[in-house]
N, CA, C and O atoms as a Tripos MOL2 file, in Angstrom:
@<TRIPOS>MOLECULE
protein
  244   243    61     0     0
PROTEIN
NO_CHARGES

@<TRIPOS>ATOM
      1 N           6.8310   46.7640   44.4490 N.3       1 UNK1
      2 CA          6.8040   48.0930   44.9990 C.3       1 UNK1
      3 C           7.4220   49.1000   44.0430 C.2       1 UNK1
      4 O           6.9820   50.2490   43.9810 O.2       1 UNK1
      5 N           8.4270   48.6840   43.3030 N.am      2 UNK2
      6 CA          9.0140   49.5870   42.3080 C.3       2 UNK2
      7 C           7.9810   49.9100   41.2380 C.2       2 UNK2
      8 O           7.8890   51.0520   40.7900 O.2       2 UNK2
      9 N           7.2110   48.9240   40.8300 N.am      3 UNK3
     10 CA          6.1600   49.1390   39.8360 C.3       3 UNK3
     11 C           5.1300   50.1480   40.3510 C.2       3 UNK3
     12 O           4.6620   50.9940   39.5890 O.2       3 UNK3
     13 N           4.7770   50.0660   41.6170 N.am      4 UNK4
     14 CA          3.8450   51.0340   42.2030 C.3       4 UNK4
     15 C           4.4260   52.4380   42.1100 C.2       4 UNK4
     16 O           3.7210   53.3790   41.7460 O.2       4 UNK4
     17 N           5.7090   52.5850   42.4350 N.am      5 UNK5
     18 CA          6.3360   53.9050   42.3460 C.3       5 UNK5
     19 C           6.3250   54.4330   40.9180 C.2       5 UNK5
     20 O           6.1040   55.6240   40.6970 O.2       5 UNK5
     21 N           6.5620   53.5590   39.9530 N.am      6 UNK6
     22 CA          6.5530   53.9780   38.5500 C.3       6 UNK6
     23 C           5.1560   54.3930   38.1130 C.2       6 UNK6
     24 O           4.9830   55.4210   37.4590 O.2       6 UNK6
     25 N           4.1590   53.5910   38.4760 N.am      7 UNK7
     26 CA          2.7890   53.8510   38.0340 C.3       7 UNK7
     27 C           2.1530   55.0420   38.7450 C.2       7 UNK7
     28 O           1.2840   55.7060   38.1790 O.2       7 UNK7
     29 N           2.5730   55.3170   39.9710 N.am      8 UNK8
     30 CA          1.9460   56.3850   40.7420 C.3       8 UNK8
     31 C           2.8400   57.6200   40.8690 C.2       8 UNK8
     32 O           2.6530   58.4360   41.7720 O.2       8 UNK8
     33 N           3.8000   57.7530   39.9710 N.am      9 UNK9
     34 CA          4.7020   58.9100   40.0090 C.3       9 UNK9
     35 C           3.9260   60.2190   39.9110 C.2       9 UNK9
     36 O           4.2950   61.2130   40.5360 O.2       9 UNK9
     37 N           2.8580   60.2170   39.1320 N.am     10 UNK10
     38 CA          2.0460   61.4280   38.9720 C.3      10 UNK10
     39 C           1.3200   61.8110   40.2620 C.2      10 UNK10
     40 O           0.8420   62.9380   40.3880 O.2      10 UNK10
     41 N           1.2320   60.8940   41.2120 N.am     11 UNK11
     42 CA          0.5770   61.1660   42.4960 C.3      11 UNK11
     43 C           1.5750   61.6020   43.5660 C.2      11 UNK11
     44 O           1.2150   61.7580   44.7330 O.2      11 UNK11
     45 N           2.8050   61.7950   43.1690 N.am     12 UNK12
     46 CA          3.8860   62.2020   44.0810 C.3      12 UNK12
     47 C           4.2180   61.1430   45.1280 C.2      12 UNK12
     48 O           4.6910   61.4730   46.2150 O.2      12 UNK12
     49 N           3.9770   59.8860   44.8100 N.am     13 UNK13
     50 CA          4.3880   58.7940   45.6950 C.3      13 UNK13
     51 C           5.8820   58.6140   45.4900 C.2      13 UNK13
     52 O           6.3280   58.3220   44.3800 O.2      13 UNK13
     53 N           6.6590   58.7870   46.5530 N.am     14 UNK14
     54 CA          8.1190   58.7800   46.4260 C.3      14 UNK14
     55 C           8.8020   57.6130   47.1330 C.2      14 UNK14
     56 O           9.9930   57.3820   46.9230 O.2      14 UNK14
     57 N           8.0640   56.8680   47.9740 N.am     15 UNK15
     58 CA          8.7090   55.7420   48.6370 C.3      15 UNK15
     59 C           7.7010   54.6680   49.0160 C.2      15 UNK15
     60 O           6.5070   54.9260   49.1690 O.2      15 UNK15
     61 N           8.2230   53.4570   49.1640 N.am     16 UNK16
     62 CA          7.4320   52.2950   49.5430 C.3      16 UNK16
     63 C           8.2420   51.4850   50.5470 C.2      16 UNK16
     64 O           9.4670   51.4020   50.4550 O.2      16 UNK16
     65 N           7.5430   50.8920   51.5030 N.am     17 UNK17
     66 CA          8.1780   49.9900   52.4650 C.3      17 UNK17
     67 C           7.3620   48.7080   52.5050 C.2      17 UNK17
     68 O           6.1390   48.7310   52.3650 O.2      17 UNK17
     69 N           8.0480   47.5930   52.6950 N.am     18 UNK18
     70 CA          7.3430   46.3210   52.7720 C.3      18 UNK18
     71 C           8.1970   45.2730   53.4650 C.2      18 UNK18
     72 O           9.4190   45.3990   53.5550 O.2      18 UNK18
     73 N           7.5350   44.2500   53.9460 N.am     19 UNK19
     74 CA          8.1970   43.0580   54.4760 C.3      19 UNK19
     75 C           7.7040   41.8850   53.6430 C.2      19 UNK19
     76 O           6.5080   41.7600   53.3780 O.2      19 UNK19
     77 N           8.6260   41.0320   53.2340 N.am     20 UNK20
     78 CA          8.2770   39.8900   52.3970 C.3      20 UNK20
     79 C           8.7610   38.6180   53.0860 C.2      20 UNK20
     80 O           9.9400   38.4920   53.4170 O.2      20 UNK20
     81 N           7.8490   37.6860   53.2960 N.am     21 UNK21
     82 CA          8.2370   36.4070   53.8790 C.3      21 UNK21
     83 C           8.9330   35.5650   52.8270 C.2      21 UNK21
     84 O           8.4240   35.3970   51.7180 O.2      21 UNK21
     85 N          10.0920   35.0400   53.1730 N.am     22 UNK22
     86 CA         10.8890   34.2400   52.2460 C.3      22 UNK22
     87 C          11.4880   33.0410   52.9590 C.2      22 UNK22
     88 O          11.6800   33.0450   54.1750 O.2      22 UNK22
     89 N          11.7710   32.0330   52.1850 N.am     23 UNK23
     90 CA         12.4350   30.8470   52.7240 C.3      23 UNK23
     91 C          13.6840   30.5580   51.9090 C.2      23 UNK23
     92 O          13.9130   29.4260   51.4830 O.2      23 UNK23
     93 N          14.4870   31.5910   51.6960 N.am     24 UNK24
     94 CA         15.7300   31.4630   50.9460 C.3      24 UNK24
     95 C          16.8950   31.8210   51.8560 C.2      24 UNK24
     96 O          16.7070   32.4490   52.8980 O.2      24 UNK24
     97 N          18.0820   31.4260   51.4630 N.am     25 UNK25
     98 CA         19.2650   31.7610   52.2500 C.3      25 UNK25
     99 C          19.6180   33.2300   52.0450 C.2      25 UNK25
    100 O          19.2210   33.8400   51.0520 O.2      25 UNK25
    101 N          20.3620   33.7880   52.9840 N.am     26 UNK26
    102 CA         20.8050   35.1780   52.8600 C.3      26 UNK26
    103 C          21.6290   35.3580   51.5940 C.2      26 UNK26
    104 O          21.5350   36.3930   50.9340 O.2      26 UNK26
    105 N          22.4240   34.3720   51.2550 N.am     27 UNK27
    106 CA         23.2480   34.4450   50.0390 C.3      27 UNK27
    107 C          22.3720   34.5990   48.7930 C.2      27 UNK27
    108 O          22.6730   35.4140   47.9210 O.2      27 UNK27
    109 N          21.3040   33.8290   48.7070 N.am     28 UNK28
    110 CA         20.3860   33.9080   47.5680 C.3      28 UNK28
    111 C          19.6930   35.2670   47.5240 C.2      28 UNK28
    112 O          19.5610   35.8660   46.4560 O.2      28 UNK28
    113 N          19.2550   35.7490   48.6710 N.am     29 UNK29
    114 CA         18.5980   37.0570   48.7370 C.3      29 UNK29
    115 C          19.5670   38.1590   48.3170 C.2      29 UNK29
    116 O          19.2050   39.0410   47.5390 O.2      29 UNK29
    117 N          20.8020   38.1100   48.8310 N.am     30 UNK30
    118 CA         21.8060   39.1160   48.4650 C.3      30 UNK30
    119 C          22.0550   39.1300   46.9590 C.2      30 UNK30
    120 O          22.1500   40.1940   46.3480 O.2      30 UNK30
    121 N          22.1600   37.9550   46.3720 N.am     31 UNK31
    122 CA         22.3970   37.8480   44.9280 C.3      31 UNK31
    123 C          21.2270   38.4540   44.1450 C.2      31 UNK31
    124 O          21.4360   39.2080   43.1950 O.2      31 UNK31
    125 N          20.0130   38.1270   44.5440 N.am     32 UNK32
    126 CA         18.8250   38.6480   43.8640 C.3      32 UNK32
    127 C          18.6990   40.1540   44.0410 C.2      32 UNK32
    128 O          18.3830   40.8670   43.0880 O.2      32 UNK32
    129 N          18.9420   40.6400   45.2440 N.am     33 UNK33
    130 CA         18.8210   42.0740   45.5020 C.3      33 UNK33
    131 C          19.8860   42.8630   44.7510 C.2      33 UNK33
    132 O          19.6230   43.9780   44.2990 O.2      33 UNK33
    133 N          21.0670   42.3100   44.6130 N.am     34 UNK34
    134 CA         22.1220   42.9760   43.8450 C.3      34 UNK34
    135 C          21.6600   43.1900   42.4020 C.2      34 UNK34
    136 O          21.8790   44.2550   41.8250 O.2      34 UNK34
    137 N          21.0240   42.1730   41.8290 N.am     35 UNK35
    138 CA         20.5090   42.2690   40.4580 C.3      35 UNK35
    139 C          19.3640   43.2850   40.3750 C.2      35 UNK35
    140 O          19.3240   44.1030   39.4560 O.2      35 UNK35
    141 N          18.4440   43.2320   41.3280 N.am     36 UNK36
    142 CA         17.3070   44.1570   41.3410 C.3      36 UNK36
    143 C          17.7910   45.6000   41.4600 C.2      36 UNK36
    144 O          17.2840   46.4840   40.7700 O.2      36 UNK36
    145 N          18.7650   45.8400   42.3280 N.am     37 UNK37
    146 CA         19.3150   47.1850   42.5040 C.3      37 UNK37
    147 C          19.9870   47.6590   41.2160 C.2      37 UNK37
    148 O          19.8150   48.8090   40.8120 O.2      37 UNK37
    149 N          20.7470   46.7810   40.5740 N.am     38 UNK38
    150 CA         21.4290   47.1380   39.3200 C.3      38 UNK38
    151 C          20.4320   47.4460   38.2040 C.2      38 UNK38
    152 O          20.6890   48.3150   37.3720 O.2      38 UNK38
    153 N          19.3080   46.7480   38.1770 N.am     39 UNK39
    154 CA         18.2990   46.9360   37.1290 C.3      39 UNK39
    155 C          17.4210   48.1680   37.3580 C.2      39 UNK39
    156 O          16.6640   48.5560   36.4680 O.2      39 UNK39
    157 N          17.5130   48.7820   38.5320 N.am     40 UNK40
    158 CA         16.6550   49.9200   38.8730 C.3      40 UNK40
    159 C          17.4860   51.0870   39.4090 C.2      40 UNK40
    160 O          17.3770   51.4380   40.5840 O.2      40 UNK40
    161 N          18.3170   51.6880   38.5490 N.am     41 UNK41
    162 CA         19.2240   52.7450   39.0090 C.3      41 UNK41
    163 C          18.5260   54.0360   39.4480 C.2      41 UNK41
    164 O          19.1520   54.8750   40.0950 O.2      41 UNK41
    165 N          17.2590   54.2110   39.1160 N.am     42 UNK42
    166 CA         16.5340   55.4230   39.4970 C.3      42 UNK42
    167 C          15.9440   55.3380   40.9010 C.2      42 UNK42
    168 O          15.2700   56.2620   41.3560 O.2      42 UNK42
    169 N          16.2030   54.2180   41.5880 N.am     43 UNK43
    170 CA         15.6330   53.9970   42.9130 C.3      43 UNK43
    171 C          16.7240   53.6690   43.9180 C.2      43 UNK43
    172 O          17.6810   52.9580   43.6130 O.2      43 UNK43
    173 N          16.5590   54.1990   45.1200 N.am     44 UNK44
    174 CA         17.4680   53.8810   46.2260 C.3      44 UNK44
    175 C          16.7970   52.7430   46.9980 C.2      44 UNK44
    176 O          15.7400   52.9360   47.5980 O.2      44 UNK44
    177 N          17.4060   51.5690   46.9810 N.am     45 UNK45
    178 CA         16.8040   50.3830   47.5850 C.3      45 UNK45
    179 C          17.6650   49.9270   48.7530 C.2      45 UNK45
    180 O          18.8540   49.6480   48.6020 O.2      45 UNK45
    181 N          17.0390   49.8570   49.9160 N.am     46 UNK46
    182 CA         17.6980   49.3360   51.1090 C.3      46 UNK46
    183 C          16.9360   48.0770   51.5100 C.2      46 UNK46
    184 O          15.7050   48.0640   51.5250 O.2      46 UNK46
    185 N          17.6700   47.0320   51.8310 N.am     47 UNK47
    186 CA         17.0150   45.8130   52.2940 C.3      47 UNK47
    187 C          17.7510   45.2540   53.4930 C.2      47 UNK47
    188 O          18.9550   45.4470   53.6580 O.2      47 UNK47
    189 N          16.9950   44.5560   54.3250 N.am     48 UNK48
    190 CA         17.5580   43.9280   55.5160 C.3      48 UNK48
    191 C          16.9800   42.5260   55.6240 C.2      48 UNK48
    192 O          15.7630   42.3410   55.5860 O.2      48 UNK48
    193 N          17.8430   41.5610   55.7570 N.am     49 UNK49
    194 CA         17.4060   40.1740   55.9050 C.3      49 UNK49
    195 C          17.0870   39.8880   57.3650 C.2      49 UNK49
    196 O          17.8760   40.1970   58.2570 O.2      49 UNK49
    197 N          15.9410   39.3050   57.5930 N.am     50 UNK50
    198 CA         15.5230   38.8450   58.9130 C.3      50 UNK50
    199 C          15.2780   37.3430   58.8100 C.2      50 UNK50
    200 O          15.4230   36.7640   57.7340 O.2      50 UNK50
    201 N          14.9160   36.7230   59.8990 N.am     51 UNK51
    202 CA         14.5970   35.3000   59.8570 C.3      51 UNK51
    203 C          13.3380   35.1250   59.0070 C.2      51 UNK51
    204 O          12.2760   35.6430   59.3530 O.2      51 UNK51
    205 N          13.4570   34.4040   57.9100 N.am     52 UNK52
    206 CA         12.3480   34.1020   56.9940 C.3      52 UNK52
    207 C          11.6860   35.3270   56.3650 C.2      52 UNK52
    208 O          10.5330   35.2540   55.9420 O.2      52 UNK52
    209 N          12.3990   36.4480   56.3000 N.am     53 UNK53
    210 CA         11.8050   37.6420   55.6880 C.3      53 UNK53
    211 C          12.8980   38.5930   55.2110 C.2      53 UNK53
    212 O          14.0480   38.5310   55.6450 O.2      53 UNK53
    213 N          12.4940   39.4640   54.3110 N.am     54 UNK54
    214 CA         13.3660   40.5670   53.8970 C.3      54 UNK54
    215 C          12.5360   41.8450   54.0260 C.2      54 UNK54
    216 O          11.3810   41.8940   53.6020 O.2      54 UNK54
    217 N          13.1350   42.8650   54.6130 N.am     55 UNK55
    218 CA         12.4890   44.1560   54.8090 C.3      55 UNK55
    219 C          13.0330   45.0880   53.7280 C.2      55 UNK55
    220 O          14.2460   45.2460   53.5960 O.2      55 UNK55
    221 N          12.1370   45.7040   52.9570 N.am     56 UNK56
    222 CA         12.5320   46.5780   51.8510 C.3      56 UNK56
    223 C          12.0860   48.0130   52.0980 C.2      56 UNK56
    224 O          10.9940   48.2620   52.6090 O.2      56 UNK56
    225 N          12.9460   48.9440   51.7290 N.am     57 UNK57
    226 CA         12.6280   50.3690   51.7460 C.3      57 UNK57
    227 C          13.1220   50.9190   50.4120 C.2      57 UNK57
    228 O          14.3240   50.9340   50.1450 O.2      57 UNK57
    229 N          12.1960   51.3660   49.5870 N.am     58 UNK58
    230 CA         12.5170   51.8100   48.2310 C.3      58 UNK58
    231 C          12.0970   53.2650   48.0770 C.2      58 UNK58
    232 O          10.9570   53.6240   48.3680 O.2      58 UNK58
    233 N          13.0360   54.1110   47.6120 N.am     59 UNK59
    234 CA         12.7390   55.5270   47.3910 C.3      59 UNK59
    235 C          13.1880   55.9300   45.9970 C.2      59 UNK59
    236 O          14.1650   55.4040   45.4640 O.2      59 UNK59
    237 N          12.4620   56.8640   45.4240 N.am     60 UNK60
    238 CA         12.8520   57.4510   44.1450 C.3      60 UNK60
    239 C          14.0640   58.3350   44.4110 C.2      60 UNK60
    240 O          14.0830   59.1000   45.3760 O.2      60 UNK60
    241 N          15.0880   58.2250   43.5420 N.am     61 UNK61
    242 CA         16.2910   59.0690   43.7050 C.3      61 UNK61
    243 C          16.0060   60.4840   43.2730 C.2      61 UNK61
    244 O          16.8900   61.3390   43.3350 O.2      61 UNK61
@<TRIPOS>BOND
     1     1     2 1
     2     2     3 1
     3     3     4 2
     4     3     5 am
     5     5     6 1
     6     6     7 1
     7     7     8 2
     8     7     9 am
     9     9    10 1
    10    10    11 1
    11    11    12 2
    12    11    13 am
    13    13    14 1
    14    14    15 1
    15    15    16 2
    16    15    17 am
    17    17    18 1
    18    18    19 1
    19    19    20 2
    20    19    21 am
    21    21    22 1
    22    22    23 1
    23    23    24 2
    24    23    25 am
    25    25    26 1
    26    26    27 1
    27    27    28 2
    28    27    29 am
    29    29    30 1
    30    30    31 1
    31    31    32 2
    32    31    33 am
    33    33    34 1
    34    34    35 1
    35    35    36 2
    36    35    37 am
    37    37    38 1
    38    38    39 1
    39    39    40 2
    40    39    41 am
    41    41    42 1
    42    42    43 1
    43    43    44 2
    44    43    45 am
    45    45    46 1
    46    46    47 1
    47    47    48 2
    48    47    49 am
    49    49    50 1
    50    50    51 1
    51    51    52 2
    52    51    53 am
    53    53    54 1
    54    54    55 1
    55    55    56 2
    56    55    57 am
    57    57    58 1
    58    58    59 1
    59    59    60 2
    60    59    61 am
    61    61    62 1
    62    62    63 1
    63    63    64 2
    64    63    65 am
    65    65    66 1
    66    66    67 1
    67    67    68 2
    68    67    69 am
    69    69    70 1
    70    70    71 1
    71    71    72 2
    72    71    73 am
    73    73    74 1
    74    74    75 1
    75    75    76 2
    76    75    77 am
    77    77    78 1
    78    78    79 1
    79    79    80 2
    80    79    81 am
    81    81    82 1
    82    82    83 1
    83    83    84 2
    84    83    85 am
    85    85    86 1
    86    86    87 1
    87    87    88 2
    88    87    89 am
    89    89    90 1
    90    90    91 1
    91    91    92 2
    92    91    93 am
    93    93    94 1
    94    94    95 1
    95    95    96 2
    96    95    97 am
    97    97    98 1
    98    98    99 1
    99    99   100 2
   100    99   101 am
   101   101   102 1
   102   102   103 1
   103   103   104 2
   104   103   105 am
   105   105   106 1
   106   106   107 1
   107   107   108 2
   108   107   109 am
   109   109   110 1
   110   110   111 1
   111   111   112 2
   112   111   113 am
   113   113   114 1
   114   114   115 1
   115   115   116 2
   116   115   117 am
   117   117   118 1
   118   118   119 1
   119   119   120 2
   120   119   121 am
   121   121   122 1
   122   122   123 1
   123   123   124 2
   124   123   125 am
   125   125   126 1
   126   126   127 1
   127   127   128 2
   128   127   129 am
   129   129   130 1
   130   130   131 1
   131   131   132 2
   132   131   133 am
   133   133   134 1
   134   134   135 1
   135   135   136 2
   136   135   137 am
   137   137   138 1
   138   138   139 1
   139   139   140 2
   140   139   141 am
   141   141   142 1
   142   142   143 1
   143   143   144 2
   144   143   145 am
   145   145   146 1
   146   146   147 1
   147   147   148 2
   148   147   149 am
   149   149   150 1
   150   150   151 1
   151   151   152 2
   152   151   153 am
   153   153   154 1
   154   154   155 1
   155   155   156 2
   156   155   157 am
   157   157   158 1
   158   158   159 1
   159   159   160 2
   160   159   161 am
   161   161   162 1
   162   162   163 1
   163   163   164 2
   164   163   165 am
   165   165   166 1
   166   166   167 1
   167   167   168 2
   168   167   169 am
   169   169   170 1
   170   170   171 1
   171   171   172 2
   172   171   173 am
   173   173   174 1
   174   174   175 1
   175   175   176 2
   176   175   177 am
   177   177   178 1
   178   178   179 1
   179   179   180 2
   180   179   181 am
   181   181   182 1
   182   182   183 1
   183   183   184 2
   184   183   185 am
   185   185   186 1
   186   186   187 1
   187   187   188 2
   188   187   189 am
   189   189   190 1
   190   190   191 1
   191   191   192 2
   192   191   193 am
   193   193   194 1
   194   194   195 1
   195   195   196 2
   196   195   197 am
   197   197   198 1
   198   198   199 1
   199   199   200 2
   200   199   201 am
   201   201   202 1
   202   202   203 1
   203   203   204 2
   204   203   205 am
   205   205   206 1
   206   206   207 1
   207   207   208 2
   208   207   209 am
   209   209   210 1
   210   210   211 1
   211   211   212 2
   212   211   213 am
   213   213   214 1
   214   214   215 1
   215   215   216 2
   216   215   217 am
   217   217   218 1
   218   218   219 1
   219   219   220 2
   220   219   221 am
   221   221   222 1
   222   222   223 1
   223   223   224 2
   224   223   225 am
   225   225   226 1
   226   226   227 1
   227   227   228 2
   228   227   229 am
   229   229   230 1
   230   230   231 1
   231   231   232 2
   232   231   233 am
   233   233   234 1
   234   234   235 1
   235   235   236 2
   236   235   237 am
   237   237   238 1
   238   238   239 1
   239   239   240 2
   240   239   241 am
   241   241   242 1
   242   242   243 1
   243   243   244 2
@<TRIPOS>SUBSTRUCTURE
     1 UNK1         2 RESIDUE 1 A UNK
     2 UNK2         6 RESIDUE 1 A UNK
     3 UNK3        10 RESIDUE 1 A UNK
     4 UNK4        14 RESIDUE 1 A UNK
     5 UNK5        18 RESIDUE 1 A UNK
     6 UNK6        22 RESIDUE 1 A UNK
     7 UNK7        26 RESIDUE 1 A UNK
     8 UNK8        30 RESIDUE 1 A UNK
     9 UNK9        34 RESIDUE 1 A UNK
    10 UNK10       38 RESIDUE 1 A UNK
    11 UNK11       42 RESIDUE 1 A UNK
    12 UNK12       46 RESIDUE 1 A UNK
    13 UNK13       50 RESIDUE 1 A UNK
    14 UNK14       54 RESIDUE 1 A UNK
    15 UNK15       58 RESIDUE 1 A UNK
    16 UNK16       62 RESIDUE 1 A UNK
    17 UNK17       66 RESIDUE 1 A UNK
    18 UNK18       70 RESIDUE 1 A UNK
    19 UNK19       74 RESIDUE 1 A UNK
    20 UNK20       78 RESIDUE 1 A UNK
    21 UNK21       82 RESIDUE 1 A UNK
    22 UNK22       86 RESIDUE 1 A UNK
    23 UNK23       90 RESIDUE 1 A UNK
    24 UNK24       94 RESIDUE 1 A UNK
    25 UNK25       98 RESIDUE 1 A UNK
    26 UNK26      102 RESIDUE 1 A UNK
    27 UNK27      106 RESIDUE 1 A UNK
    28 UNK28      110 RESIDUE 1 A UNK
    29 UNK29      114 RESIDUE 1 A UNK
    30 UNK30      118 RESIDUE 1 A UNK
    31 UNK31      122 RESIDUE 1 A UNK
    32 UNK32      126 RESIDUE 1 A UNK
    33 UNK33      130 RESIDUE 1 A UNK
    34 UNK34      134 RESIDUE 1 A UNK
    35 UNK35      138 RESIDUE 1 A UNK
    36 UNK36      142 RESIDUE 1 A UNK
    37 UNK37      146 RESIDUE 1 A UNK
    38 UNK38      150 RESIDUE 1 A UNK
    39 UNK39      154 RESIDUE 1 A UNK
    40 UNK40      158 RESIDUE 1 A UNK
    41 UNK41      162 RESIDUE 1 A UNK
    42 UNK42      166 RESIDUE 1 A UNK
    43 UNK43      170 RESIDUE 1 A UNK
    44 UNK44      174 RESIDUE 1 A UNK
    45 UNK45      178 RESIDUE 1 A UNK
    46 UNK46      182 RESIDUE 1 A UNK
    47 UNK47      186 RESIDUE 1 A UNK
    48 UNK48      190 RESIDUE 1 A UNK
    49 UNK49      194 RESIDUE 1 A UNK
    50 UNK50      198 RESIDUE 1 A UNK
    51 UNK51      202 RESIDUE 1 A UNK
    52 UNK52      206 RESIDUE 1 A UNK
    53 UNK53      210 RESIDUE 1 A UNK
    54 UNK54      214 RESIDUE 1 A UNK
    55 UNK55      218 RESIDUE 1 A UNK
    56 UNK56      222 RESIDUE 1 A UNK
    57 UNK57      226 RESIDUE 1 A UNK
    58 UNK58      230 RESIDUE 1 A UNK
    59 UNK59      234 RESIDUE 1 A UNK
    60 UNK60      238 RESIDUE 1 A UNK
    61 UNK61      242 RESIDUE 1 A UNK
């Protein structure tokens, strides 16, 4: 979704939302999301862990 925001910046696309099915522990997801957030400082990333899924909301800062 971050790639979509980067590629479609000229179209004024400013946010993306998605749900991703996962079979990882919350600890693993938190660790991965911390890295993803650190690597993408131009984006405000909110995530919420659900049973077998992570809900993402990504906006351009």
